[in-house]
N, C-alpha and C positions, 0 to 999 in steps of 0.2 A: 678332730679325730672322731669318727663316727662309731665309737664304741665306749662303753662305760667300764670295761674290765681291764685290769692290769694283771701281771703275773702274780702279784701279792694277793689279789682278790680270788683268783681261781685255785691257787695252790692248796689252801685248806679244804676246798670243796672237792677237787678232783684228784689230788695227789694220793689220797687213801686207796684209790683204785689200783695204784701201782704198788705202794708199800704203806700200809696203815701204821706201821711202827716207826717210819722215818719219812716225814713229809718232804725232807730235803734230799731224798734219794735222787742222784743225777739222772736216773732213768726216766723220771717223770718229765723233766724238761726236754729230754731227747724225744720222747714219744709225743709230747704236746706239740713240739715244733713240726714233727712229721705230719701230725694230723692237721695242723693249721695250713701247711703247705699243700696238702691234698685238697682241702676245702677251697683255698684261694685259687688253685689251678683247675677246679671243677665247675666253676660258674661265677656269676656276678651276684654277690650278696651285699647286704647292708654293711657298709664300711670298706668294701673293696673297690668302690668307684670314687675317684677324686677328679678335681678340675685343675688344669695347669694353664698358665698364661705366659706367652712370650711376646714382648712388646714389638719385636721385629726379628729379622733373620738375614744373615748375609749369604746363605746358601743351604744351611741345614740346621736343625735343632737337635740337641741331645737331651734325652729325658733324664731326670734325676734318678739316683740309684734305686729308689723305692717304687718305681713305676715300670710296668712291664710292656704296655702297649696302649696306643691311642685308639679309642673306640668311636669317637665322633669329633667333628672339627667345625669351627667357624673361623673365617678370615674377614677381618673388618666387619664383624657381626653377622656375616652371611655364611650359611652352611656350604661346605664343599665335600667332595668324596675323598676317601683314603684308599690307596691301592697298595698291594703287596710289592715286595722287592722284585717279583718275577713279572710284574705287569708290563714293564718296559720291553720285555722280550717276546710278547705275544702279538699276533697280527692286529688284534683289536685295541692294543695298548698305545700309549703315546710315543713309544720309542725312547731313545735316550734324551733326557731333559738336561740341558746345560744349567749347572747350578749357579752360574754367574748371571743368568738372565733373570728377568722379573718373575714374580709369583706366577706359577704356571696354571693355577686354577685347580690343582690337586695336591694332595700330600702323598709322597712316595716313601714307602717303608724301605729303609736301607738295611734293615736287619738288626739283630741283637749281637752282643759280643764285643762292642767297643769298650775300651778301658780308659779313654780320655774324653773330655768334653770338647776338645779342639785338636786339630792336626798339627804336627810339627812343621813349621814353615820352611826350615832349611836344616841340613845336617848339623848336629851339635850334641854337646854333652847334656845329660839330664841332671838338673839340680833338684834334690828332694828337700823341701823346706819343712821344718817341724818345730815343735815346742821343746824346750830344754827338759821338760818333764818326761819326754819320751826318748831321751838320749840313751843309746845302747840297743834300742829295738832294731830289728833287721827287716829291711824292705828289699824285695827282689824285683828287678825291672827286666821284662822280656821285650824283645823287639828286633828290628832289622836295620841294617845300614845299606841303603841302596838295594834293597831286596835280598840281602844276604843276612841270615840269622846270626845274631850276636851270641857268642859263647864266652864263659868265663875262663880263667886260667886252668881250671880243672876239666874243661871240656863239657861242662854242664850248660844247658841253654839259659841265657839271661845273665844278669850281673847282680850280685848281692852287695848292698850298701848298708852300713850301720849308721843310724840316725845320729846326728850331732848338730844341735842348733847353732846358728840359724839354718844352715843347709849343708848337705854333703853332695858331691857331684860324682857321677859315674866316671870311670876311666875310659869307657867306650863311648863312641858317638852313635847316635841313632837318627834315622830318618822316619821311623815309625815305632810307636810303642804298641805291642800286641798283648801285653799282660802286665799286671801289677799284683804282687801279693804283699800283704802287710798284716801285722798283728792288730789287735784292739789297742787303740791309743787313747791318750787323755785329751788330745786336741786334734784339729784337722791337720792333714798332711797335704802338701802341694807339690806338684811336679811341674817344673819349668824347663824349657829347652834353652840352651845357651850356645849360640853359634860363634862366640868370640866377640860379638858386637852387641847383639840384641838378645834380651831375655824375654821369652814368651810363655805365659801361663797356659798349660795344656791340660792339666788335671787337678781337680780339687776333691779330696777324699775325706769323708766323714769319719769320726773316731770308730764307729762300729762297722765300717767297711773293711773287709779282709780280702775279698776277691772281687774287685770292682768290675762290673759289667753293665753297659748301658745300651739303650736302643736309640737309633738315629732315624730321622725322617728328613728327606730332601724337600726344601721349600722354595728354592730360588731366592732371589733378593726380595724379601718381604718387608714392606715399609709400614704395614699396619699390624694390629694385634692379632696373634694366632692364639686361639683358645681351644683347648682340648679336653674332652672327657676321657679319662684314662683308667686303666685297670691296674690295681696295685700289684707290685711284685712282692713275693714272699721274702721277708727278712727275718732270720732266726731271732727269737726272743732270747735275751741274755740276762737283763737286770730285772729285779722285782718290780721296778717302776715302768717297764716296757708295756705298751698297750698290746692287748690280745685281740687279733682280728682273724676270723669273725668273732665278735663278742657275744656269742650265743652259748650259754652254759649247756643247754640240752643237746645242741649239736656237738659241742666239744666232748661231752660225756659219751655220746654215741660213737664219735670218732675214735676215742681212746678205747672203748670196748671193742670196736672193729679191729683195731691194732692188736689188742690182746688175743682176740680170736685167731688172728693170723699167726701169732707166736705158737698157738696151740694147734696149728695146721687145720683149723676148721674154717675153710674158705667160704662155705655157704653162709655160715653165721656172720663171718666178717663182712661179706657183701651186704647182707641184710642190715647189719648195724650201720654201715656207712650210708646205705640208702635212707635209713631212718634219719641220720644226721642231715643229709641233703634235704629231706622233707621238712625238718625243723627250719632250715635256712630259707627254703622256699616260702614257708608260711610267714617268716619274719619279713622277707622281701615284699610279699604281697601286702602285708600290713603297712609297711613303710611307704609303698607306692601310693596309697590313698586312692584318690579319684583320677590319678593320671592314666592316660590311655596312649598306647603306642600308635604311631602313624606310619604309613608307607610312603616312601619317596617315589612319586610318579613323574617328577620333573627333573631328570638328571641334567647336570651341567653340560652345556654345549661344548663340543670338542673343537669346533672350527677355529675360534680365536686362539686357543692354546696351541693347536698344531701349527698354525701359521706364524706364531711368534716365538715359540720356545723350544721347538724340537730341532736337534742338530743331527 
């Protein structure tokens, strides 16, 4: 974790900006989370870039819950390009790439918003596995059965289930899960599809996930290691032991001040304070970079082999 600050570290330093008489005022955590989200979504700072490795892939990879996007890629130790989900639809693009074929030489963004790490192989009930410590918590499963949205008995979208270890099953069948909502839990929660014969794990949810959303990339059948440099996704801070990212006190102070100026309807001062925070983060990033220099790719991957083998 490329930060040295936790919530417990920054609370006594920054909370007096919100309420000097009560450092535990809930408004401090609310504003701090908003500031961290703005900074993470405004650039690439120290602590916001991480590396992921996938040993192989059978068609696509799903990024973990705390990663937002892939920035760079190597396959079998060699760099390859990453394209957006729209690139298959433009004339200069590769067209539709069959996910069952071999590694196509590119990584194709399939977009954000997936709520499972794998697809349901066949229509079935959803079993939600959990710990006995979380019995009584309520999870809601949204989805479709053969393209038709699933509703509960009250006409509301999705189906609500009450956790009961080791698992509780939905009364509706699903062919696709489009959403999951869950409370903070003490242990991981698992979603498995059951078609009457085979049980398939489709989703694994961390205790602090409440609205799971993941990004997927199409890889084709990749037999070698896929290594990604990724940008971190903002995850709200909850516990005093949670890491603070970006871990720059000066930037966080400027960000909180910007947020307070917004509340006072002084948008010019708010913009100036936020820009000051960005400047602190840029200075830290430059220091962390050391002697490293950016290079320009002047040798793009040839398309001929890919187009002849993997486009349908």
